[in-house]
C-alpha angles and dihedrals in degrees: 000000000000114000096003127109119233116270122257112222130200133171142197137173136214110217120231098263091050094047089048088058092049091049092048094049093048092053090050090049090051091242141100133258087243089057090051092049094051089047092049097049097045092044095048091047094050090050096051104025115063100201089062089059091055104044138038112276116220118204120184122205117197114224123205106231093194094096093048095047093041091236097138107204097341113161121242142076093297099160140114128197131245115201126213117192120198114193123212090248094052113108109154126165109269097256094041086056092047092052089048089055098046095037090059097047100080089066087065093049095076137101089246092053093045091050092051093049091048092051089050091052090047091054092053093046094048090063088069096221123196102260086209096056115057090192088072095051121089095351092190092055093237093151096040112132143154099222140018123195113193112186113186092189131218106300128168094276122176113242099172122069105172106277089357126082128191105240099178138347121203111186115199141171135158125240141180140064095253131055098244096063111125114217124197125190126185140179138172120225122177092341095310120115112219114194128187127193117201127178140149087219105022124200106242115260088352097145096044096044092048095050090044090055089048094053092045092053090058096058 
């Protein structure tokens, strides 16, 4: 992409026993694994990256609209976005933060929210930007964000294909209209959580520090 450096990608996994502890603690705390992931990445980022301590941090969480629209496994980009904004003065306890994230997400799983998101995307696309020049996309900065956490969940994914077996799966994509956006992708396969961090200007040790914080918060 014109004017942008190549992304740097790193990955890590949480083994089944560790992920089971995270799931159990999240349930005990009346929140979700996704809420805990968002809390971990924002908290770790604010701890190690000074700009996140002096300005609001915007985290986007894509939401699958198929269940809402009763479309099963239909193909297509059938998603909307839930924003989490962490202010510089915000410093909640870890599980309080996770509950705030998960508690607010149902408001984005509505037809009204989906319609609003679709109209926003339509407005951007209607401007017919140059796909090779980021400066022409989303001129108002509607979709600007510091962090995106995409959690693909734990579906019934096949792992055996005859003589072949799926050993690991690390989903990855890059998001954001600025190079310093941090993009997290996660998926659970056979009880193991695979997490990928991609960024054109990655925060140092971001993935490791965030997952370390998540695990420590479950002790």
